[in-house]
N, CA and C atoms as a LAMMPS dump frame, in Angstrom:
ITEM: TIMESTEP
0
ITEM: NUMBER OF ATOMS
678
ITEM: BOX BOUNDS ff ff ff
-5.0000000000000000e+02 5.0000000000000000e+02
-5.0000000000000000e+02 5.0000000000000000e+02
-5.0000000000000000e+02 5.0000000000000000e+02
ITEM: ATOMS id mol type element x y z
1 1 1 N -161.019 151.758 -161.354
2 1 2 C -159.874 151.079 -161.831
3 1 3 C -158.259 151.382 -160.894
4 2 1 N -157.58 150.247 -160.306
5 2 2 C -156.584 150.485 -159.342
6 2 3 C -155.729 149.08 -159.712
7 3 1 N -154.194 150.331 -159.897
8 3 2 C -153.43 149.692 -161.173
9 3 3 C -152.357 149.374 -160.258
10 4 1 N -151.713 147.866 -159.507
11 4 2 C -150.558 148.071 -158.594
12 4 3 C -149.094 147.688 -159.214
13 5 1 N -148.64 149.596 -160.014
14 5 2 C -147.359 148.987 -161.024
15 5 3 C -146.658 149.851 -160.82
16 6 1 N -146.561 150.594 -160.17
17 6 2 C -145.29 150.94 -159.007
18 6 3 C -144.23 151.178 -159.07
19 7 1 N -144.109 149.513 -158.464
20 7 2 C -142.838 148.948 -158.248
21 7 3 C -143.023 147.937 -159.343
22 8 1 N -143.417 148.021 -160.952
23 8 2 C -143.302 146.431 -162.416
24 8 3 C -142.268 147.187 -162.438
25 9 1 N -141.233 147.99 -162.941
26 9 2 C -140.532 147.609 -163.517
27 9 3 C -138.891 147.02 -162.967
28 10 1 N -138.886 146.519 -162.311
29 10 2 C -137.885 146.275 -161.748
30 10 3 C -138.278 143.87 -162.695
31 11 1 N -139.529 144.082 -162.375
32 11 2 C -140.327 142.558 -162.874
33 11 3 C -139.799 141.953 -164.229
34 12 1 N -140.11 143.28 -164.965
35 12 2 C -140.802 143.337 -166.847
36 12 3 C -138.635 143.544 -166.928
37 13 1 N -138.269 143.752 -166.089
38 13 2 C -136.781 143.325 -166.859
39 13 3 C -135.886 142.531 -165.68
40 14 1 N -135.017 143.025 -165.103
41 14 2 C -133.579 141.903 -163.878
42 14 3 C -134.573 140.991 -163.591
43 15 1 N -136.163 141.087 -162.512
44 15 2 C -136.649 140.929 -161.35
45 15 3 C -136.75 139.073 -162.54
46 16 1 N -137.431 139.712 -163.689
47 16 2 C -137.795 138.61 -164.399
48 16 3 C -137.241 137.29 -164.816
49 17 1 N -136.189 136.815 -164.536
50 17 2 C -135.114 136.488 -164.307
51 17 3 C -134.81 135.183 -163.399
52 18 1 N -135.487 136.359 -162.434
53 18 2 C -135.349 135.587 -161.015
54 18 3 C -135.431 133.929 -160.709
55 19 1 N -134.931 133.634 -160.162
56 19 2 C -135.51 131.464 -159.714
57 19 3 C -135.933 132.113 -158.547
58 20 1 N -137.955 132.177 -158.319
59 20 2 C -138.417 132.561 -157.267
60 20 3 C -138.092 130.772 -155.714
61 21 1 N -138.789 131.44 -154.6
62 21 2 C -137.573 130.101 -154.43
63 21 3 C -138.893 130.649 -152.669
64 22 1 N -139.582 131.377 -152.261
65 22 2 C -141.023 131.195 -151.792
66 22 3 C -142.116 129.959 -151.361
67 23 1 N -141.701 128.772 -150.458
68 23 2 C -141.696 127.578 -151.137
69 23 3 C -143.601 127.077 -150.986
70 24 1 N -144.41 126.117 -150.709
71 24 2 C -145.839 125.911 -150.629
72 24 3 C -145.467 125.246 -149.719
73 25 1 N -146.333 125.112 -148.83
74 25 2 C -147.033 124.404 -147.969
75 25 3 C -147.296 123.071 -147.468
76 26 1 N -147.491 122.071 -148.657
77 26 2 C -148.984 121.281 -148.81
78 26 3 C -149.675 120.313 -147.987
79 27 1 N -148.95 120.922 -147.077
80 27 2 C -149.536 120.165 -145.32
81 27 3 C -150.89 120.696 -145.636
82 28 1 N -150.537 122.652 -145.055
83 28 2 C -151.487 123.196 -145.216
84 28 3 C -152.771 124.121 -145.971
85 29 1 N -151.615 123.446 -147.068
86 29 2 C -152.742 123.98 -148.664
87 29 3 C -154.126 122.47 -148.706
88 30 1 N -153.403 121.399 -148.289
89 30 2 C -154.521 120.534 -148.247
90 30 3 C -155.548 120.794 -147.495
91 31 1 N -155.281 120.974 -145.767
92 31 2 C -156.394 121.433 -144.695
93 31 3 C -156.954 121.648 -145.931
94 32 1 N -157.048 122.819 -146.35
95 32 2 C -158.276 124.29 -146.72
96 32 3 C -158.514 124.612 -147.961
97 33 1 N -157.73 123.026 -148.831
98 33 2 C -158.012 123.896 -150.015
99 33 3 C -157.978 122.3 -150.894
100 34 1 N -159.271 121.787 -151.153
101 34 2 C -159.714 120.827 -151.91
102 34 3 C -159.052 120.704 -153.361
103 35 1 N -158.882 119.458 -153.929
104 35 2 C -158.01 120.164 -154.977
105 35 3 C -159.108 119.845 -156.3
106 36 1 N -159.971 119.892 -155.38
107 36 2 C -161.208 119.901 -156.967
108 36 3 C -161.729 121.527 -156.525
109 37 1 N -161.148 122.857 -155.923
110 37 2 C -161.556 124.243 -156.115
111 37 3 C -161.075 125 -157.011
112 38 1 N -161.491 125.852 -157.222
113 38 2 C -161.139 127.255 -158.276
114 38 3 C -159.595 128.055 -158.173
115 39 1 N -159.369 127.87 -158.611
116 39 2 C -158.127 128.307 -157.155
117 39 3 C -156.805 129.637 -158.449
118 40 1 N -157.51 130.663 -157.857
119 40 2 C -156.283 132.011 -158.536
120 40 3 C -154.893 132.124 -157.416
121 41 1 N -153.864 131.91 -158.335
122 41 2 C -152.352 132.181 -158.402
123 41 3 C -152.884 133.788 -158.736
124 42 1 N -152.47 134.545 -158.017
125 42 2 C -152.453 136.117 -158.214
126 42 3 C -150.96 136.022 -157.739
127 43 1 N -149.944 136.893 -158.548
128 43 2 C -148.504 136.992 -158.483
129 43 3 C -148.115 135.917 -158.636
130 44 1 N -148.524 135.389 -160.074
131 44 2 C -148.288 133.887 -159.874
132 44 3 C -146.759 133.863 -160.999
133 45 1 N -145.967 134.942 -161.154
134 45 2 C -144.694 135.243 -162.144
135 45 3 C -144.752 134.501 -162.577
136 46 1 N -144.019 132.744 -163.07
137 46 2 C -143.29 132.17 -163.84
138 46 3 C -144.676 131.726 -164.273
139 47 1 N -145.397 131.798 -163.313
140 47 2 C -146.405 130.276 -162.5
141 47 3 C -144.859 128.822 -162.032
142 48 1 N -144.542 129.619 -161.619
143 48 2 C -143.765 128.178 -160.461
144 48 3 C -144.711 127.61 -159.538
145 49 1 N -145.482 128 -158.508
146 49 2 C -146.812 127.832 -157.796
147 49 3 C -147.702 127.543 -158.571
148 50 1 N -147.953 127.473 -160.027
149 50 2 C -149.266 127.836 -160.744
150 50 3 C -148.814 126.04 -160.723
151 51 1 N -147.477 125.673 -161.462
152 51 2 C -147.026 124.328 -161.646
153 51 3 C -146.977 123.339 -160.272
154 52 1 N -146.992 123.669 -159.286
155 52 2 C -146.943 122.768 -158.611
156 52 3 C -147.888 122.708 -158.189
157 53 1 N -149.473 123.396 -158.254
158 53 2 C -150.462 123.199 -158.023
159 53 3 C -151.179 121.748 -159.309
160 54 1 N -150.25 122.54 -160.54
161 54 2 C -151.325 121.488 -161.26
162 54 3 C -150.317 120.345 -160.782
163 55 1 N -149.661 119.636 -160.985
164 55 2 C -148.878 118.947 -160.219
165 55 3 C -149.709 117.825 -159.148
166 56 1 N -149.718 119.127 -158.335
167 56 2 C -150.543 117.919 -156.936
168 56 3 C -152.086 117.65 -157.036
169 57 1 N -152.404 117.858 -158.453
170 57 2 C -153.568 117.395 -159.294
171 57 3 C -155.143 118.407 -159.136
172 58 1 N -154.288 119.034 -158.714
173 58 2 C -155.05 120.746 -158.598
174 58 3 C -155.434 121.016 -160.144
175 59 1 N -156.894 120.624 -161.214
176 59 2 C -157.357 120.878 -162.85
177 59 3 C -157.813 122.496 -162.765
178 60 1 N -158.128 123.007 -161.27
179 60 2 C -158.487 124.25 -161.927
180 60 3 C -158.532 125.041 -161.404
181 61 1 N -156.852 126.194 -161.624
182 61 2 C -155.708 126.844 -161.405
183 61 3 C -155.145 128.005 -162.607
184 62 1 N -156.125 129.377 -161.913
185 62 2 C -155.47 129.934 -162.81
186 62 3 C -154.761 131.233 -162.381
187 63 1 N -153.247 131.304 -163.322
188 63 2 C -152.45 132.168 -162.646
189 63 3 C -151.94 133.667 -163.7
190 64 1 N -151.819 134.492 -162.47
191 64 2 C -152.173 136.379 -162.866
192 64 3 C -151.536 136.906 -162.154
193 65 1 N -150.769 138.135 -163.481
194 65 2 C -149.458 138.676 -162.838
195 65 3 C -149.058 139.807 -163.739
196 66 1 N -148.704 140.274 -162.844
197 66 2 C -148.946 141.826 -163.555
198 66 3 C -147.595 142.004 -164.865
199 67 1 N -146.568 141.265 -164.227
200 67 2 C -146.268 141.829 -165.492
201 67 3 C -145.333 141.01 -166.08
202 68 1 N -145.285 141.595 -167.587
203 68 2 C -146.039 140.952 -168.715
204 68 3 C -144.11 140.061 -169.597
205 69 1 N -143.713 140.201 -169.027
206 69 2 C -142.056 139.663 -168.662
207 69 3 C -141.976 137.498 -168.397
208 70 1 N -142.812 138.295 -166.897
209 70 2 C -142.724 136.774 -166.128
210 70 3 C -143.872 136.362 -166.939
211 71 1 N -145.202 136.64 -167.248
212 71 2 C -146.143 135.967 -167.781
213 71 3 C -145.349 135.159 -168.919
214 72 1 N -144.704 135.917 -170.214
215 72 2 C -144.09 135.237 -171.322
216 72 3 C -143.205 135.053 -170.935
217 73 1 N -142.438 134.923 -169.99
218 73 2 C -142.019 132.979 -169.766
219 73 3 C -142.717 132.002 -169.014
220 74 1 N -143.333 132.368 -167.834
221 74 2 C -144.282 131.609 -167.864
222 74 3 C -144.964 130.253 -169.081
223 75 1 N -145.537 131.451 -170.11
224 75 2 C -146.34 130.422 -170.742
225 75 3 C -144.449 129.388 -172.114
226 76 1 N -143.547 129.888 -172.002
227 76 2 C -142.669 129.641 -172.693
228 76 3 C -142.194 127.754 -171.429
229 77 1 N -141.752 128.313 -170.533
230 77 2 C -141.839 127.406 -169.346
231 77 3 C -143.391 126.66 -168.952
232 78 1 N -144.063 126.62 -168.616
233 78 2 C -144.764 125.854 -168.847
234 78 3 C -146.177 125.579 -169.807
235 79 1 N -146.034 125.858 -170.906
236 79 2 C -147.012 126.181 -171.423
237 79 3 C -148.345 125.799 -171.462
238 80 1 N -148.443 124.236 -170.717
239 80 2 C -149.447 123.49 -170.6
240 80 3 C -150.501 124.526 -169.435
241 81 1 N -150.067 125.609 -168.56
242 81 2 C -150.559 126.173 -168.16
243 81 3 C -151.798 127.695 -168.539
244 82 1 N -152.403 127.972 -167.804
245 82 2 C -153.284 129.31 -167.274
246 82 3 C -152.682 130.534 -167.503
247 83 1 N -152.796 130.771 -167.704
248 83 2 C -152.081 132.462 -167.285
249 83 3 C -152.216 132.993 -168.43
250 84 1 N -152.208 134.41 -166.917
251 84 2 C -152.795 135.364 -167.672
252 84 3 C -151.997 136.824 -167.319
253 85 1 N -152.185 137.58 -167.869
254 85 2 C -151.039 138.966 -167.455
255 85 3 C -151.813 140.58 -167.703
256 86 1 N -152.17 140.387 -166.462
257 86 2 C -153.41 141.327 -166.262
258 86 3 C -153.409 142.617 -165.548
259 87 1 N -152.576 143.907 -165.477
260 87 2 C -152.125 145.381 -165.077
261 87 3 C -153.402 146.009 -163.848
262 88 1 N -154.103 145.361 -164.314
263 88 2 C -155.163 146.749 -163.764
264 88 3 C -156.278 145.986 -162.364
265 89 1 N -156.869 146.691 -161.823
266 89 2 C -158.013 145.988 -161.417
267 89 3 C -159.435 146.893 -161.512
268 90 1 N -160.467 146.278 -162.009
269 90 2 C -160.109 144.728 -162.153
270 90 3 C -160.483 143.498 -162.258
271 91 1 N -159.984 142.522 -161.866
272 91 2 C -159.803 141.598 -163.325
273 91 3 C -160.755 140.604 -163.283
274 92 1 N -160.892 140.105 -164.231
275 92 2 C -161.542 140.502 -165.46
276 92 3 C -162.369 138.854 -164.752
277 93 1 N -162.586 138.416 -163.511
278 93 2 C -162.842 137.348 -163.209
279 93 3 C -164.789 138.216 -162.612
280 94 1 N -165.582 137.428 -162.593
281 94 2 C -166.888 138.008 -161.655
282 94 3 C -166.87 137.536 -160.403
283 95 1 N -167.006 138.263 -159.259
284 95 2 C -167.548 138.083 -157.898
285 95 3 C -167.424 136.4 -157.855
286 96 1 N -166.765 136.265 -156.384
287 96 2 C -166.743 135.145 -155.812
288 96 3 C -166.352 133.932 -157.148
289 97 1 N -165.059 133.996 -157.928
290 97 2 C -165.106 133.069 -159.097
291 97 3 C -164.784 131.739 -159.282
292 98 1 N -163.911 132.091 -157.409
293 98 2 C -163.081 131.092 -156.323
294 98 3 C -163.254 131.034 -155.299
295 99 1 N -162.639 129.54 -155.004
296 99 2 C -163.029 128.808 -153.702
297 99 3 C -161.731 129.946 -153.131
298 100 1 N -159.685 129.58 -153.5
299 100 2 C -159.765 130.201 -152.749
300 100 3 C -158.748 130.907 -154.075
301 101 1 N -158.362 131.482 -153.18
302 101 2 C -156.639 132.262 -153.876
303 101 3 C -155.716 132.475 -153.345
304 102 1 N -154.159 132.141 -153.615
305 102 2 C -153.183 132.334 -153.526
306 102 3 C -152.013 133.552 -153.54
307 103 1 N -151.547 133.805 -152.409
308 103 2 C -150.814 134.93 -152.51
309 103 3 C -149.505 135.078 -151.991
310 104 1 N -148.66 134.44 -152.785
311 104 2 C -146.875 133.702 -152.184
312 104 3 C -146.218 134.877 -152.608
313 105 1 N -145.253 135.198 -151.407
314 105 2 C -143.839 136.294 -150.861
315 105 3 C -144.65 137.478 -152.401
316 106 1 N -145.744 137.989 -152.709
317 106 2 C -146.605 139.037 -153.25
318 106 3 C -146.198 140.58 -152.908
319 107 1 N -146.889 140.532 -151.194
320 107 2 C -146.815 141.756 -151.094
321 107 3 C -145.538 142.126 -150.255
322 108 1 N -144.622 141.508 -150.084
323 108 2 C -143.406 141.784 -149.914
324 108 3 C -142.846 141.945 -151.409
325 109 1 N -143.247 142.627 -152.43
326 109 2 C -142.235 143.472 -153.541
327 109 3 C -143.334 144.56 -154.109
328 110 1 N -144.438 144.064 -152.899
329 110 2 C -145.215 145.841 -152.797
330 110 3 C -144.764 146.674 -152.473
331 111 1 N -144.228 147.895 -152.636
332 111 2 C -143.875 149.366 -150.832
333 111 3 C -145.023 149.735 -150.43
334 112 1 N -146.493 149.57 -151.409
335 112 2 C -147.243 151.321 -150.935
336 112 3 C -148.468 150.236 -150.689
337 113 1 N -148.752 151.063 -149.16
338 113 2 C -149.8 150.569 -148.701
339 113 3 C -151.39 150.77 -149.324
340 114 1 N -151.311 151.151 -150.911
341 114 2 C -152.43 151.52 -151.316
342 114 3 C -152.016 150.316 -152.009
343 115 1 N -151.322 150.176 -152.539
344 115 2 C -151.124 149.341 -153.183
345 115 3 C -151.73 147.315 -153.091
346 116 1 N -151.468 147.554 -151.917
347 116 2 C -150.585 145.939 -150.44
348 116 3 C -152.934 146.251 -149.406
349 117 1 N -153.865 147.39 -150.161
350 117 2 C -154.881 147.843 -149.437
351 117 3 C -155.662 146.667 -150.805
352 118 1 N -155.294 147.823 -152.209
353 118 2 C -156.491 147.72 -152.625
354 118 3 C -156.282 145.179 -153.781
355 119 1 N -154.714 145.226 -153.43
356 119 2 C -155.043 143.78 -154.167
357 119 3 C -155.522 142.425 -152.876
358 120 1 N -155.914 142.833 -151.929
359 120 2 C -156.739 142.58 -150.843
360 120 3 C -158.038 142.376 -151.399
361 121 1 N -158.285 143.707 -151.468
362 121 2 C -159.49 144.456 -151.609
363 121 3 C -159.884 143.468 -152.753
364 122 1 N -159.423 142.862 -154.247
365 122 2 C -159.77 142.051 -155.417
366 122 3 C -159.533 141.014 -154.597
367 123 1 N -158.635 140.96 -153.756
368 123 2 C -159.308 138.773 -153.34
369 123 3 C -160.421 138.641 -153.189
370 124 1 N -160.751 139.559 -151.929
371 124 2 C -161.409 140.086 -151.325
372 124 3 C -163 139.946 -152.22
373 125 1 N -163.052 140.218 -153.58
374 125 2 C -163.951 140.444 -154.492
375 125 3 C -164.288 139.102 -154.953
376 126 1 N -162.985 137.778 -155.3
377 126 2 C -163.036 137.185 -156.717
378 126 3 C -162.823 136.158 -155.569
379 127 1 N -162.754 136.401 -154.257
380 127 2 C -163.46 135.009 -153.501
381 127 3 C -164.3 134.353 -152.829
382 128 1 N -165.467 133.807 -153.37
383 128 2 C -166.399 133.431 -152.401
384 128 3 C -167.355 133.427 -150.628
385 129 1 N -167.754 133.918 -150.948
386 129 2 C -168.232 133.305 -149.281
387 129 3 C -167.655 132.314 -149.182
388 130 1 N -166.986 131.86 -147.773
389 130 2 C -166.699 130.239 -147.452
390 130 3 C -165.534 129.955 -148.415
391 131 1 N -164.826 130.694 -149.336
392 131 2 C -163.808 130.475 -150.024
393 131 3 C -162.013 130.385 -148.687
394 132 1 N -160.744 130.27 -148.998
395 132 2 C -160.406 130.911 -148.558
396 132 3 C -159.33 131.756 -149.32
397 133 1 N -158.17 132.582 -148.574
398 133 2 C -157.172 133.096 -148.92
399 133 3 C -155.484 132.673 -148.667
400 134 1 N -154.911 132.259 -148.959
401 134 2 C -153.765 131.509 -148.263
402 134 3 C -152.523 132.088 -148.647
403 135 1 N -151.976 133.307 -147.427
404 135 2 C -151.114 134.195 -148.149
405 135 3 C -150.301 133.685 -147.365
406 136 1 N -148.88 133.826 -147.928
407 136 2 C -147.521 133.697 -147.367
408 136 3 C -146.181 134.542 -147.823
409 137 1 N -146.219 135.243 -146.262
410 137 2 C -144.593 136.336 -146.781
411 137 3 C -144.211 136.489 -145.832
412 138 1 N -142.532 137.177 -145.953
413 138 2 C -141.316 137.785 -145.974
414 138 3 C -141.866 139.07 -144.026
415 139 1 N -142.559 138.927 -143.527
416 139 2 C -143.029 139.859 -142.605
417 139 3 C -141.551 140.499 -142.219
418 140 1 N -141.718 141.821 -141.35
419 140 2 C -140.62 142.274 -140.509
420 140 3 C -139.335 141.133 -139.447
421 141 1 N -137.683 141.114 -140.207
422 141 2 C -137.337 140.506 -139.329
423 141 3 C -136.831 140.67 -138.069
424 142 1 N -136.9 140.044 -137.562
425 142 2 C -135.816 140.226 -135.796
426 142 3 C -134.688 140.436 -135.822
427 143 1 N -133.648 139.538 -137.124
428 143 2 C -132.106 140.02 -136.869
429 143 3 C -131.212 141.118 -136.889
430 144 1 N -129.926 141.203 -136.88
431 144 2 C -129.132 142.115 -136.829
432 144 3 C -129.119 142.744 -138.117
433 145 1 N -128.783 141.647 -139.197
434 145 2 C -128.959 141.585 -140.93
435 145 3 C -129.948 142.855 -140.987
436 146 1 N -131.543 142.596 -141.613
437 146 2 C -132.034 143.309 -141.868
438 146 3 C -132.299 144.55 -141.037
439 147 1 N -131.909 144.5 -139.088
440 147 2 C -132.41 145.475 -139.27
441 147 3 C -132.034 147.099 -139.646
442 148 1 N -130.382 146.409 -140.059
443 148 2 C -129.291 147.493 -140.665
444 148 3 C -130.053 148.136 -141.663
445 149 1 N -130.585 147.121 -142.163
446 149 2 C -130.975 147.634 -143.701
447 149 3 C -132.448 148.134 -143.396
448 150 1 N -133.512 147.553 -142.669
449 150 2 C -134.213 148.524 -142.827
450 150 3 C -134.184 149.956 -141.706
451 151 1 N -133.06 149.595 -140.893
452 151 2 C -132.586 151.049 -140.971
453 151 3 C -132.109 152.245 -141.297
454 152 1 N -131.269 151.871 -142.568
455 152 2 C -129.79 152.273 -143.691
456 152 3 C -131.505 152.885 -144.256
457 153 1 N -132.284 152.235 -145.275
458 153 2 C -132.968 152.795 -146.363
459 153 3 C -134.181 154.001 -145.497
460 154 1 N -134.567 153.241 -144.399
461 154 2 C -135.689 154.283 -144.075
462 154 3 C -135.799 155.443 -144.119
463 155 1 N -135.016 156.176 -144.355
464 155 2 C -135.229 157.623 -145.161
465 155 3 C -135.374 158.274 -145.987
466 156 1 N -134.346 156.917 -146.773
467 156 2 C -135.18 157.187 -148.238
468 156 3 C -136.414 156.898 -148.885
469 157 1 N -136.894 155.52 -147.989
470 157 2 C -137.776 155.584 -148.663
471 157 3 C -139.115 155.335 -148.365
472 158 1 N -138.521 156.27 -146.757
473 158 2 C -140.538 156.796 -146.09
474 158 3 C -140.649 155.868 -144.766
475 159 1 N -140.542 155.13 -145.196
476 159 2 C -140.618 153.185 -145.021
477 159 3 C -140.115 152.617 -144.051
478 160 1 N -140.082 152.425 -142.654
479 160 2 C -139.267 151.096 -142.075
480 160 3 C -140.019 149.563 -142.642
481 161 1 N -138.927 149.149 -143.405
482 161 2 C -139.04 148.106 -143.28
483 161 3 C -139.045 147.88 -145.054
484 162 1 N -139.22 149.156 -145.395
485 162 2 C -138.816 148.871 -147.561
486 162 3 C -137.322 148.93 -147.289
487 163 1 N -137.282 148.743 -148.714
488 163 2 C -135.626 148.191 -149.029
489 163 3 C -135.399 147.987 -149.995
490 164 1 N -134.611 148.66 -150.654
491 164 2 C -133.977 148.358 -151.725
492 164 3 C -132.353 147.091 -151.779
493 165 1 N -132.101 146.293 -152.786
494 165 2 C -131.488 145.827 -153.438
495 165 3 C -130.215 145.617 -154.91
496 166 1 N -129.117 145.767 -154.653
497 166 2 C -128.011 146.502 -156.002
498 166 3 C -128.32 145.934 -156.512
499 167 1 N -129.467 145.375 -158.058
500 167 2 C -129.748 144.907 -158.618
501 167 3 C -131.087 145.408 -159.085
502 168 1 N -131.352 147.01 -157.823
503 168 2 C -132.801 147.759 -158.64
504 168 3 C -133.885 146.794 -158.342
505 169 1 N -134.601 145.987 -157.381
506 169 2 C -136.091 145.999 -156.63
507 169 3 C -135.846 146.719 -155.788
508 170 1 N -137.226 146.991 -155.126
509 170 2 C -137.018 147.185 -154.101
510 170 3 C -138.557 146.428 -153.168
511 171 1 N -138.377 146.38 -152.154
512 171 2 C -139.566 145.399 -151.25
513 171 3 C -139.418 145.995 -150.032
514 172 1 N -139.923 145.336 -149.123
515 172 2 C -140.625 146.303 -148.288
516 172 3 C -141.575 144.293 -147.202
517 173 1 N -141.635 144.454 -146.262
518 173 2 C -141.362 143.504 -144.85
519 173 3 C -142.401 144.198 -143.608
520 174 1 N -143.204 143.488 -144.234
521 174 2 C -144.123 144.322 -143.433
522 174 3 C -145.075 143.744 -141.189
523 175 1 N -144.692 144.371 -141.386
524 175 2 C -145.331 143.867 -139.686
525 175 3 C -146.282 142.808 -140.22
526 176 1 N -146.477 142.028 -138.577
527 176 2 C -147.416 140.838 -139.325
528 176 3 C -148.831 141.003 -138.643
529 177 1 N -148.738 142.248 -138.261
530 177 2 C -150.365 142.581 -137.951
531 177 3 C -150.497 143.342 -138.675
532 178 1 N -149.885 144.387 -139.527
533 178 2 C -150.778 144.891 -140.708
534 178 3 C -151.238 143.781 -141.993
535 179 1 N -150.385 142.694 -142.297
536 179 2 C -150.578 141.475 -142.584
537 179 3 C -151.955 140.977 -142.047
538 180 1 N -151.945 140.725 -141.323
539 180 2 C -152.956 140.384 -139.913
540 180 3 C -154.863 141.434 -140.473
541 181 1 N -154.542 142.427 -140.311
542 181 2 C -155.16 143.601 -140.431
543 181 3 C -155.601 144.073 -142.167
544 182 1 N -154.456 143.946 -142.936
545 182 2 C -155.274 143.809 -144.487
546 182 3 C -156.099 143.448 -144.62
547 183 1 N -156.067 141.642 -143.852
548 183 2 C -156.184 139.82 -144.765
549 183 3 C -158.378 140.721 -143.814
550 184 1 N -157.874 140.829 -143.466
551 184 2 C -159.07 140.913 -141.994
552 184 3 C -160.379 142.599 -143.353
553 185 1 N -159.477 143.664 -143.521
554 185 2 C -160.216 144.191 -143.791
555 185 3 C -160.971 144.047 -145.371
556 186 1 N -160.045 143.344 -145.78
557 186 2 C -160.545 142.348 -146.774
558 186 3 C -162.097 141.376 -146.828
559 187 1 N -161.927 141.435 -146.338
560 187 2 C -163.695 140.831 -145.17
561 187 3 C -163.123 138.649 -145.104
562 188 1 N -161.899 138.817 -143.968
563 188 2 C -161.909 137.67 -144.346
564 188 3 C -161.187 137.658 -143.245
565 189 1 N -161.497 136.281 -142.334
566 189 2 C -160.66 135.952 -140.754
567 189 3 C -159.734 134.869 -140.794
568 190 1 N -159.015 135.153 -139.506
569 190 2 C -158.495 134.236 -139.936
570 190 3 C -158.608 132.448 -139.351
571 191 1 N -158.231 131.775 -139.791
572 191 2 C -158.475 130.233 -139.605
573 191 3 C -156.647 129.417 -138.845
574 192 1 N -155.977 129.934 -139.668
575 192 2 C -154.86 129.606 -139.29
576 192 3 C -153.204 129.968 -139.271
577 193 1 N -152.548 130.189 -138.67
578 193 2 C -151.43 131.179 -138.701
579 193 3 C -149.758 130.14 -138.29
580 194 1 N -149.038 130.206 -139.102
581 194 2 C -147.554 129.336 -139.601
582 194 3 C -146.456 129.666 -139.078
583 195 1 N -145.9 129.956 -138.649
584 195 2 C -144.075 130.204 -138.966
585 195 3 C -143.263 129.138 -139.027
586 196 1 N -142.131 130.073 -140.05
587 196 2 C -140.832 128.805 -140.609
588 196 3 C -139.94 129.581 -141.19
589 197 1 N -138.884 128.922 -141.351
590 197 2 C -137.384 129.72 -141.93
591 197 3 C -137.737 128.985 -144.051
592 198 1 N -138.052 130.254 -144.675
593 198 2 C -137.578 129.297 -146.042
594 198 3 C -136.343 130.512 -146.791
595 199 1 N -136.334 129.934 -147.767
596 199 2 C -134.378 130.229 -148.375
597 199 3 C -135.266 131.51 -149.521
598 200 1 N -134.631 132.95 -149.455
599 200 2 C -135.002 133.802 -150.135
600 200 3 C -134.255 133.453 -151.738
601 201 1 N -134.916 135.114 -152.193
602 201 2 C -134.374 134.301 -154.07
603 201 3 C -132.763 135.043 -154.143
604 202 1 N -131.971 136.264 -152.739
605 202 2 C -130.431 136.237 -152.35
606 202 3 C -129.49 135.669 -152.031
607 203 1 N -130.291 133.845 -151.699
608 203 2 C -129.404 132.889 -151.08
609 203 3 C -129.368 133.29 -149.56
610 204 1 N -130.458 133.963 -149.005
611 204 2 C -130.127 133.765 -147.636
612 204 3 C -131.873 133.148 -146.424
613 205 1 N -131.784 133.455 -145.18
614 205 2 C -132.774 133.109 -144.885
615 205 3 C -133.941 133.719 -144.313
616 206 1 N -134.738 133.502 -144.087
617 206 2 C -135.363 134.596 -143.443
618 206 3 C -136.221 133.297 -143.076
619 207 1 N -137.73 134.359 -141.419
620 207 2 C -138.356 133.74 -141.213
621 207 3 C -139.255 134.232 -141.874
622 208 1 N -140.189 133.297 -142.475
623 208 2 C -141.368 133.236 -143.347
624 208 3 C -143.02 133.338 -142.242
625 209 1 N -143.744 134.283 -142.264
626 209 2 C -145.537 133.641 -141.761
627 209 3 C -146.554 133.796 -143.19
628 210 1 N -147.273 132.328 -142.807
629 210 2 C -148.477 132.082 -143.518
630 210 3 C -149.75 132.438 -142.21
631 211 1 N -150.982 132.563 -143.596
632 211 2 C -152.57 133.369 -142.927
633 211 3 C -152.635 132.423 -143.889
634 212 1 N -154.041 131.34 -144.017
635 212 2 C -154.625 130.693 -144.006
636 212 3 C -156.116 131.725 -143.861
637 213 1 N -157.229 132.482 -144.081
638 213 2 C -157.905 132.889 -143.871
639 213 3 C -159.482 132.83 -144.267
640 214 1 N -160.975 132.145 -144.041
641 214 2 C -161.54 132.715 -144.391
642 214 3 C -162.512 133.589 -145.481
643 215 1 N -163.144 133.703 -146.944
644 215 2 C -164.393 135.025 -147.074
645 215 3 C -165.95 135.19 -145.925
646 216 1 N -165.393 136.209 -145.731
647 216 2 C -166.719 135.975 -144.822
648 216 3 C -168.18 135.83 -145.555
649 217 1 N -169.5 135.891 -145.407
650 217 2 C -170.394 135.176 -145.847
651 217 3 C -170.806 137.299 -145.726
652 218 1 N -171.616 137.864 -147.208
653 218 2 C -172.003 139.164 -146.897
654 218 3 C -172.355 139.39 -145.896
655 219 1 N -173.152 140.603 -145.233
656 219 2 C -173.573 140.981 -144.225
657 219 3 C -174.821 141.401 -144.611
658 220 1 N -176.439 140.273 -143.551
659 220 2 C -177.119 140.611 -144.63
660 220 3 C -177.507 142.387 -144.387
661 221 1 N -179.004 142.604 -145.607
662 221 2 C -179.37 143.514 -145.582
663 221 3 C -180.304 143.773 -143.944
664 222 1 N -180.143 145.339 -142.863
665 222 2 C -180.655 144.968 -141.845
666 222 3 C -182.547 145.233 -141.788
667 223 1 N -183.754 144.074 -141.083
668 223 2 C -184.874 144.614 -141.551
669 223 3 C -185.208 145.553 -141.52
670 224 1 N -186.335 145.514 -142.949
671 224 2 C -187.181 147.032 -142.28
672 224 3 C -187.67 147.762 -141.787
673 225 1 N -188.188 148.641 -140.83
674 225 2 C -187.929 149.109 -139.52
675 225 3 C -189.864 150.182 -140.009
676 226 1 N -190.56 149.146 -139.781
677 226 2 C -192.027 149.95 -139.782
678 226 3 C -191.786 151.601 -139.24
């Protein structure tokens, strides 16, 4: 069992009161995820996007997060939602239980390579063959502010793109190709990629990357050789 919790303290305290801002792209969602789909919103936080999905007519949506504080907040603010706090892997669902999974501004909260790969791998288990993963995140930024932040923090955290915030958060902006490789390694093939500006929790604007990928069918066993 793997547990992506090395970064969790912030989200049980200061981070649990944050207002999340990373937006859904309704047109991209509806192009690849029909309203009758069984959807997993992994890293749902307090259920902001889970509630938006329900409001858009998606009636079979589960939200899961590792933070007890965020799930407690979500249950207060959205008592009608199906939200689950679960701290480790595997999640309590059978293989292929979902037609789609959302991973929105989650990997930016996961500094470590092993945790990133574990999350993607678990979603690869849970999304049925032919289903989709819709990932949206903030990759490495090219502006002077972010590049200086990366440079100053690289020695402390040991990875270019990892940075701390004054209120105690630790975040990571990944190279876009690393996000693509992570998705492919989890058994998905890329269908679409979109870029565009989004607001951040600290009141800035960043460029995001959205990836939509389809879960590949399991490889067939080779025929027996006489």
